[in-house]
C-alpha positions in Angstrom: -39.3 -33.8 -34.5 -42.2 -33.5 -32.0 -42.5 -30.7 -29.4 -41.5 -32.8 -26.4 -38.1 -34.0 -27.7 -37.2 -30.4 -28.8 -38.2 -29.1 -25.4 -36.2 -31.8 -23.6 -33.1 -31.1 -25.7 -33.4 -27.4 -25.1 -33.8 -27.8 -21.3 -30.8 -30.1 -21.2 -28.7 -27.6 -23.2 -29.8 -24.7 -20.9 -29.1 -26.8 -17.8 -25.6 -27.6 -19.1 -24.9 -24.0 -19.9 -26.3 -22.8 -16.6 -24.3 -25.2 -14.5 -21.1 -24.3 -16.6 -21.8 -20.6 -15.9 -22.2 -21.3 -12.2 -18.8 -23.0 -12.1 -17.0 -20.3 -14.2 -18.3 -16.9 -13.1 -17.2 -13.7 -14.9 -15.8 -11.1 -12.5 -15.8 -7.3 -12.6 -13.7 -5.3 -10.2 -10.8 -3.1 -9.6 -7.6 -2.9 -7.5 -5.6 0.0 -6.1 -2.0 -0.9 -6.5 0.4 0.7 -4.0 4.1 0.0 -3.7 7.5 0.7 -2.3 10.3 1.0 -4.9 10.1 2.2 -8.5 6.7 3.7 -8.9 4.6 4.2 -12.1 5.9 7.8 -12.7 9.5 6.4 -12.5 10.2 8.0 -9.1 11.3 5.9 -6.2 9.6 5.7 -2.8 6.2 4.8 -1.5 2.8 5.6 -3.1 -0.1 4.6 -5.3 1.2 3.0 -8.4 -2.1 2.8 -10.4 -5.8 2.0 -10.1 -6.8 -0.8 -12.4 -10.4 -1.8 -13.3 -10.5 -5.4 -14.5 -12.7 -8.1 -16.1 -11.9 -11.8 -15.8 -12.9 -15.4 -15.2 -12.7 -16.7 -11.6 -13.0 -20.5 -11.1 -13.6 -21.0 -7.3 -11.1 -23.5 -5.9 -8.9 -23.4 -9.0 -7.9 -19.8 -9.8 -8.5 -16.9 -12.1 -7.5 -15.0 -15.2 -8.1 -11.3 -15.3 -7.4 -8.5 -17.6 -7.2 -4.9 -16.4 -6.8 -1.6 -18.3 -5.9 1.5 -16.4 -5.7 5.0 -17.8 -5.1 8.3 -16.2 -3.4 11.6 -16.9 -1.2 13.7 -14.8 1.0 16.8 -15.0 4.6 17.1 -13.8 7.5 19.4 -14.1 10.4 18.2 -16.2 14.0 18.6 -15.2 14.1 21.7 -17.4 11.4 23.3 -15.4 8.7 23.0 -18.1 5.3 21.6 -17.3 4.6 18.3 -19.0 1.2 16.6 -19.5 1.5 12.8 -19.4 -1.2 10.3 -20.5 -0.7 6.9 -18.8 -2.0 3.6 -20.2 -1.5 0.3 -18.6 -2.7 -3.2 -19.7 -2.4 -5.8 -17.0 -2.8 -9.6 -17.3 -2.9 -11.6 -14.1 -3.2 -15.3 -13.4 -3.9 -16.7 -10.0 -3.7 -20.4 -9.0 -5.4 -21.6 -5.8 -3.4 -23.2 -3.1 -6.0 -25.5 -1.7 -9.5 -24.6 -2.7 -12.2 -22.0 -2.1 -11.3 -19.3 0.4 -7.6 -20.4 0.5 -4.7 -18.2 -0.5 -3.5 -18.2 -4.2 -0.3 -17.7 -6.1 -0.3 -14.6 -8.4 1.6 -14.1 -11.6 1.2 -10.8 -13.4 2.4 -9.0 -16.5 1.9 -5.2 -17.2 2.6 -3.3 -20.4 2.8 0.3 -19.4 3.0 3.5 -21.6 3.5 7.1 -20.8 2.7 9.4 -23.6 3.9 13.0 -23.5 5.2 15.8 -25.7 8.7 15.2 -24.4 8.7 11.6 -25.7 6.9 8.4 -25.0 8.0 5.7 -22.6 6.9 2.1 -22.8 8.0 -0.8 -20.5 7.0 -4.1 -19.1 6.5 -5.2 -15.5 6.5 -8.8 -14.2 5.3 -9.8 -10.8 4.9 -12.8 -8.5 3.2 -13.0 -5.2 0.4 -14.3 -2.9 -3.3 -13.2 -2.7 -6.5 -13.9 -0.8 -10.1 -13.1 -1.1 -12.5 -12.3 1.7 -16.0 -13.1 0.8 -18.6 -10.4 1.6 -21.4 -12.3 0.0 -21.8 -15.1 -2.5 -21.5 -12.5 -5.3 -18.8 -10.1 -3.9 -15.4 -10.2 -2.3 -12.5 -8.1 -1.2 -9.2 -8.9 -3.0 -5.9 -8.5 -1.2 -2.5 -9.3 -2.9 1.1 -8.8 -2.3 3.6 -9.0 -5.2 7.2 -8.5 -6.0 7.5 -6.6 -9.3 10.4 -6.3 -11.7 10.3 -3.1 -13.8 12.2 -3.6 -17.0 14.7 -1.1 -18.2 13.3 1.8 -20.2 14.1 5.4 -21.1 12.1 8.2 -19.5 12.3 11.3 -21.7 10.7 13.5 -19.1 13.4 12.7 -16.5 16.0 12.2 -19.2 17.0 9.0 -17.5 17.1 5.3 -18.0 14.9 3.5 -15.4 14.7 -0.1 -14.1 14.3 -1.7 -10.7 11.9 -3.5 -8.5 8.9 -2.8 -6.3 7.1 -4.5 -3.4 3.5 -4.0 -4.3 0.2 -4.4 -2.4 -3.0 -4.6 -4.3 -6.3 -4.1 -2.5 -9.6 -4.2 -4.4 -13.1 -5.4 -4.8 -14.6 -8.1 -7.1 -18.2 -8.8 -8.1 -19.1 -12.3 -9.5 -21.3 -11.9 -12.6 -23.0 -15.3 -13.1 
């Protein structure tokens, strides 16, 4: 094969890959999840549930898929009065479907697998959520993310509180996303 056909084939392939990448940008970002109801430490009330950095694919006008992994540690006092260190690990998968194109609101569906690891015992549970969201473009490469969800916290045993926990939460997610083309 001569040089020109190889160069032409290579430029066609690079153009196709480049245009595909422009249509399906990778995103990096994070959200602060606040809520009213059953919180991440199994208490009830209002507060920050978790902070979740995420990576995903965002197709403008169609929707997105993002994966987040939050980890943090905290110390609390058990019902016996003893101090307990807790390691929290949360894996969140979220799917958003656009309701009319670029810049329009979108439907949100989410699933979180949460774990609290401590010397009193470990707790693992699932959370399911549905809601609405919107992005506010700051530039062609960045946006603010705002979402409201209704979350169902599945029944689980909390060894620290010595109680079985389940319930719901009204949750507001506010964050930032950067499109990585």
